[in-house]
C-alpha positions in Angstrom: -33.6 103.5 -99.3 -32.8 108.0 -99.7 -31.6 109.0 -102.4 -32.1 112.7 -100.9 -28.7 114.6 -100.9 -27.7 116.4 -97.6 -27.5 120.6 -97.8 -23.2 119.9 -97.9 -24.6 118.6 -101.4 -27.0 119.9 -102.6 -24.2 122.7 -102.3 -21.4 121.2 -103.6 -23.6 119.4 -106.6 -25.2 123.7 -107.8 -21.8 124.6 -107.8 -21.0 122.2 -109.3 -23.1 122.4 -112.2 -22.7 126.0 -112.5 -19.4 125.2 -113.2 -19.8 123.1 -115.5 -22.4 125.7 -117.5 -20.2 128.6 -117.6 -16.3 127.7 -117.5 -16.2 123.6 -118.2 -17.4 123.1 -121.1 -17.2 126.9 -123.1 -13.6 126.0 -122.3 -13.7 122.9 -124.6 -12.8 124.3 -127.3 -9.9 126.1 -126.2 -8.9 123.1 -125.4 -8.7 121.3 -128.3 -7.0 124.4 -130.0 -4.3 124.0 -128.0 -3.9 120.2 -127.2 -0.8 118.5 -129.1 -1.7 115.6 -131.4 0.7 113.5 -132.3 1.9 110.0 -133.0 5.0 109.9 -130.0 3.3 109.6 -127.1 6.7 111.4 -125.7 5.7 114.6 -127.1 2.4 115.7 -125.8 2.0 118.4 -123.6 -0.9 119.7 -121.3 -3.5 122.6 -122.3 -2.9 125.7 -120.7 -6.4 126.1 -120.0 -6.5 123.4 -118.3 -4.4 123.6 -115.1 -6.5 127.4 -114.8 -10.0 125.8 -115.3 -8.3 123.9 -112.2 -6.8 127.0 -109.9 -10.4 128.0 -110.5 -12.0 125.4 -109.5 -10.3 124.7 -106.3 -10.6 127.9 -105.3 -14.1 128.1 -104.7 -13.8 124.9 -102.8 -14.6 122.1 -105.9 -11.6 119.6 -105.8 -11.3 116.0 -104.8 -14.8 115.3 -104.2 -15.1 111.9 -104.6 -12.7 111.0 -100.3 -15.9 110.3 -98.1 -12.5 111.4 -95.2 -13.1 114.6 -94.4 -8.8 114.3 -94.5 -8.3 113.8 -98.1 -11.1 115.2 -99.5 -14.7 117.2 -99.5 -16.4 114.3 -97.4 -19.2 113.3 -99.2 -20.5 110.3 -99.1 -21.0 107.1 -102.5 -25.1 108.8 -102.5 -23.9 112.8 -102.5 -20.8 112.4 -104.8 -22.9 110.8 -107.7 -24.9 113.3 -108.5 -21.9 115.6 -109.8 -20.1 112.7 -110.9 -22.7 112.6 -113.5 -22.4 116.3 -114.0 -19.6 115.9 -114.4 -19.9 114.1 -117.6 -21.4 116.4 -119.2 -18.2 117.8 -119.8 -15.2 115.5 -121.3 -12.5 118.4 -119.4 -14.9 118.4 -115.9 -13.6 115.4 -113.8 -9.7 116.1 -113.7 -11.1 119.6 -113.5 -12.0 118.9 -110.7 -9.7 116.3 -109.4 -12.2 113.6 -110.0 -10.9 111.4 -113.0 -10.2 108.2 -113.0 -6.9 106.0 -112.6 -6.1 109.0 -110.1 -9.9 108.3 -108.0 -10.0 105.2 -107.2 -6.3 104.7 -106.9 -6.3 107.5 -104.0 -8.7 106.0 -102.5 -6.2 102.6 -102.1 -4.0 105.0 -100.5 -6.2 106.0 -98.3 -7.1 103.4 -97.3 -3.9 101.0 -98.5 -1.0 102.8 -97.4 1.6 104.0 -95.1 2.5 107.1 -94.2 6.1 107.1 -96.3 3.3 106.5 -99.8 1.1 108.8 -98.6 3.6 112.0 -97.7 5.3 110.6 -101.2 1.9 110.0 -103.5 -1.2 110.9 -102.0 -0.6 114.1 -100.8 1.1 115.6 -105.1 -1.5 113.2 -106.4 -4.8 115.9 -103.9 -3.4 118.6 -104.9 -3.4 118.3 -108.3 0.3 118.6 -108.6 1.1 114.1 -110.4 -1.1 111.9 -112.1 -1.1 108.1 -112.3 -2.0 105.4 -113.3 -3.0 101.1 -112.9 -1.6 98.5 -114.2 -3.7 95.5 -114.2 -4.6 93.4 -117.8 -2.3 92.0 -119.3 -2.2 90.7 -123.7 -1.4 87.6 -123.2 -4.2 86.4 -120.8 -7.8 86.8 -120.5 -7.7 89.6 -117.7 -11.7 89.6 -117.8 -11.0 86.9 -115.0 -7.9 88.4 -112.7 -6.3 85.3 -111.7 -5.4 84.4 -115.3 -2.4 87.1 -114.4 0.6 86.6 -115.4 2.9 89.3 -114.8 4.8 88.6 -111.2 6.2 90.4 -108.3 8.8 88.2 -106.7 9.7 88.4 -102.9 14.5 88.9 -103.2 15.4 89.7 -99.5 14.8 92.8 -99.4 13.2 94.1 -102.4 10.2 93.3 -104.6 10.9 91.8 -108.1 8.3 92.7 -111.2 8.6 91.7 -114.4 5.3 90.8 -117.3 4.0 92.8 -120.3 1.2 94.9 -119.2 -1.4 97.2 -121.5 -4.7 99.7 -120.7 -2.9 100.9 -118.7 -4.9 104.8 -119.0 -2.5 107.8 -117.7 1.0 106.5 -118.3 0.8 109.0 -122.0 0.0 111.8 -119.9 3.5 114.3 -118.9 2.2 114.9 -114.7 2.0 110.3 -114.5 4.7 110.0 -111.8 3.5 106.5 -110.5 1.8 103.5 -111.6 -0.5 100.5 -108.8 0.9 97.0 -110.1 -0.7 94.0 -109.9 0.7 90.9 -109.8 1.0 87.3 -108.4 3.5 86.7 -106.1 2.8 83.6 -104.9 1.3 81.0 -107.0 0.8 78.7 -104.3 -1.4 80.6 -102.2 -4.9 80.2 -102.6 -6.5 81.8 -105.3 -7.4 84.8 -104.0 -3.9 85.3 -101.8 -1.8 85.0 -104.4 -1.4 89.0 -105.7 0.5 91.7 -104.8 -0.1 96.1 -106.0 3.0 97.6 -105.7 3.2 101.5 -106.6 6.2 102.0 -108.5 7.7 104.9 -110.1 7.2 106.0 -114.1 10.5 106.8 -113.7 12.0 103.1 -112.6 14.7 101.1 -113.9 12.9 98.7 -116.2 9.7 101.0 -116.6 9.7 100.6 -120.5 6.0 101.6 -121.9 6.2 100.4 -125.3 3.5 101.9 -126.9 -0.1 103.5 -127.0 -2.6 102.0 -127.3 -5.6 103.8 -130.1 -8.9 103.9 -129.0 -10.9 103.3 -132.1 -8.3 105.3 -134.1 -7.5 107.8 -131.1 -4.7 107.9 -128.4 -7.0 110.3 -126.1 -4.3 112.7 -125.7 -2.4 113.5 -123.8 -3.9 110.5 -121.1 -3.2 107.6 -123.4 -3.2 104.3 -122.5 -0.7 102.6 -122.9 1.4 98.9 -123.8 4.3 99.1 -120.6 7.1 96.6 -120.0 8.4 95.3 -116.8 11.2 94.1 -117.4 13.0 93.8 -113.6 12.1 96.1 -112.0 13.7 96.0 -108.9 11.7 98.8 -105.3 12.6 98.1 -101.6 9.8 95.8 -99.9 7.8 98.9 -98.4 6.3 99.7 -101.9 4.6 96.9 -101.8 0.5 98.6 -100.8 -0.7 97.0 -97.5 1.4 93.8 -97.8 1.7 91.1 -99.6 -0.4 88.3 -100.6 -4.0 90.3 -100.2 -4.3 92.4 -104.0 -7.3 91.3 -104.1 -8.6 92.5 -101.2 -7.0 95.9 -101.7 -8.7 95.7 -105.4 -12.6 95.2 -103.9 -12.0 98.2 -101.9 -11.4 100.4 -105.1 -14.4 99.0 -107.6 -16.9 99.3 -105.6 -16.7 103.6 -105.7 -15.4 103.6 -108.9 -18.5 101.7 -110.5 -20.3 104.4 -109.5 -17.8 107.0 -110.4 -17.9 105.2 -113.5 -21.4 104.8 -114.4 -23.1 108.9 -112.8 -20.4 109.9 -115.6 -21.8 107.7 -118.4 -25.6 109.2 -117.7 -24.0 112.8 -117.6 -22.4 112.0 -121.2 -25.9 110.3 -121.8 -27.9 113.4 -120.2 -25.9 115.6 -123.1 -26.2 113.7 -125.7 -30.1 113.1 -125.4 -29.8 117.1 -125.8 -27.9 117.8 -128.5 -30.0 114.8 -130.2 -33.0 117.5 -129.8 -32.0 119.7 -130.0 -31.5 118.5 -133.3 -34.8 117.0 -133.8 -36.5 120.0 -133.2 -33.7 122.7 -135.7 -33.8 120.3 -138.6 -36.7 120.3 -140.7 -37.3 116.7 -143.7 -40.5 116.5 -145.6 -41.6 120.5 -144.5 -41.4 118.9 -140.6 -39.1 119.1 -137.9 -37.2 116.1 -137.3 -38.6 115.5 -133.9 -42.5 115.3 -136.4 -41.3 112.0 -138.9 -41.1 108.6 -138.1 -40.8 107.0 -134.6 -38.2 110.3 -133.0 -40.8 111.1 -130.5 -40.8 106.7 -129.6 -36.7 107.0 -129.4 -37.0 110.7 -127.9 -39.1 109.0 -124.6 -36.9 105.9 -124.9 -33.9 107.2 -123.9 -35.6 109.1 -121.3 -36.7 107.0 -119.7 -33.5 104.3 -120.0 -31.5 107.7 -118.7 -33.8 108.2 -115.6 -34.0 104.6 -115.2 -30.1 103.9 -115.4 -29.8 106.8 -112.5 -31.5 105.3 -110.6 -30.9 101.6 -110.2 -27.3 103.9 -110.6 -28.1 105.3 -106.6 -29.5 102.2 -105.4 -26.0 101.1 -105.9 -24.6 104.2 -104.4 -27.4 103.9 -101.5 -26.3 100.2 -100.5 -22.3 100.4 -101.0 -22.9 103.7 -98.0 -25.1 101.8 -96.0 -24.1 97.3 -97.2 -20.4 98.2 -97.9 -19.2 96.8 -100.7 -20.7 92.4 -100.2 -23.6 94.1 -99.5 -23.7 96.6 -103.0 -22.4 93.2 -105.2 -25.7 93.0 -107.6 -26.3 96.7 -107.8 -23.0 97.8 -108.2 -22.8 94.9 -111.5 -26.2 95.6 -112.6 -25.1 99.4 -113.3 -22.1 98.4 -115.1 -24.0 96.5 -117.6 -27.1 99.4 -118.0 -25.2 102.5 -117.7 -23.1 102.1 -120.2 -25.5 100.5 -122.8 -28.2 103.4 -122.1 -25.1 105.6 -123.0 -24.3 104.1 -126.0 -28.1 103.4 -127.2 -28.6 107.5 -126.6 -24.9 108.1 -128.5 -26.1 105.7 -130.9 -29.9 107.6 -131.9 -27.6 111.5 -132.0 -25.7 110.2 -134.4 -28.7 109.2 -136.6 -30.6 112.1 -136.4 -27.5 114.2 -137.3 -27.9 111.6 -140.8 -24.3 112.3 -142.1 -23.5 115.0 -139.6 -23.4 112.6 -136.9 -20.7 110.6 -138.3 -17.9 113.1 -138.2 -18.9 114.5 -135.1 -16.4 114.4 -133.0 -18.2 115.4 -129.7 -20.4 112.5 -130.6 -17.4 110.1 -132.0 -16.0 111.1 -128.4 -19.2 110.2 -126.5 -19.4 106.7 -128.9 -15.9 106.3 -128.1 -16.1 106.3 -124.4 -20.4 104.4 -123.8 -18.3 101.2 -125.8 -14.8 101.5 -123.9 -17.0 101.3 -120.5 -18.9 98.6 -121.9 -15.0 96.4 -121.6 -13.8 98.5 -119.0 -13.4 97.3 -115.5 -15.3 94.0 -116.8 -16.8 93.3 -119.6 -20.9 93.1 -119.8 -20.1 89.4 -119.9 -18.8 89.2 -116.4 -21.3 91.6 -114.7 -24.6 89.6 -116.0 -22.3 86.7 -115.3 -21.8 87.8 -111.0 -25.5 89.2 -111.1 -26.9 86.1 -112.4 -25.1 83.6 -110.2 -25.9 86.4 -106.7 -29.7 85.5 -107.3 -29.2 81.9 -108.3 -27.9 81.3 -104.8 -31.2 83.4 -103.3 -33.3 79.9 -104.3 -30.3 77.1 -103.3 -30.6 75.5 -100.4 
């Protein structure tokens, strides 16, 4: 098992670290000052500083780094992209500045691997140019979506058309004024076996019958201008060419999408944990109580040490998963992919909690720490809850001992 970076990856890591430190992090207050906050998502606008940073990043080559296919991206495999993803996790702006943010990354991977030439021309090219954004509509409010076979939404073939019906929620990115298409997953053939019933369909946001019902708050915040939408699909009629890869291949496409995406999520979570630990240590050294720095009081040194060890352990496990994904493919890396999805968000939550605690009352009102805590807690549910991934790890482990 080799975690050594290629020469190309080292160049990108050095360039990304400097760009995030010198350009992106200092621009965060500017972005927040330009942000339009409103309960009406139709009023949301993109802060101008974001587009300025995107243009700078693209000019220096920090663009579409997540795609291993050199025709479309930077040619970095999962091992080489992982440390770049960690760097982007240190700023909530960095993933989009580099055109490497979810759900666009997963949708782009789907289109590169499964999209038709027409789909690539219409949707993939502007997505990779940073001109548009996208969403992914899978989970549903009426069923336990941790089991995707529960899905009730339908995408039925009727003659030369595919007709979509159903209600989806947590469609992240649908509030963005640049969001131009969704990938919708639904049942095409209820009589087929459980892994060939579903399909994925490309849906223009302006298609008749696509109705955004509301933006869902995350711990009271609407995450402007991104948003997480609840959407009704009411007799949405599209040509059959809107299917991705063809009817009945939804689970196949989903499996190809989830492996790299979980590496990205987890490495960004590790980068965010590093930022939280930095905040914790600065506070512990700079704040005095009872005549001593907080770092010298109580068990704070143990807390800091435990955070440092937990972050490093999570990083190593995620790099192992990235290596297995490159060498063995998705099914060869299933245990590690599920394991990191449990470990990394929990480590982030633990480190942010410790940072809040050492900040005392100020920690409860700190917007950055609050955002990081919300991110950590949401990630323990997004892309499958902890319990589902623990179940997968246990099932694969027990299978080793069955005759």
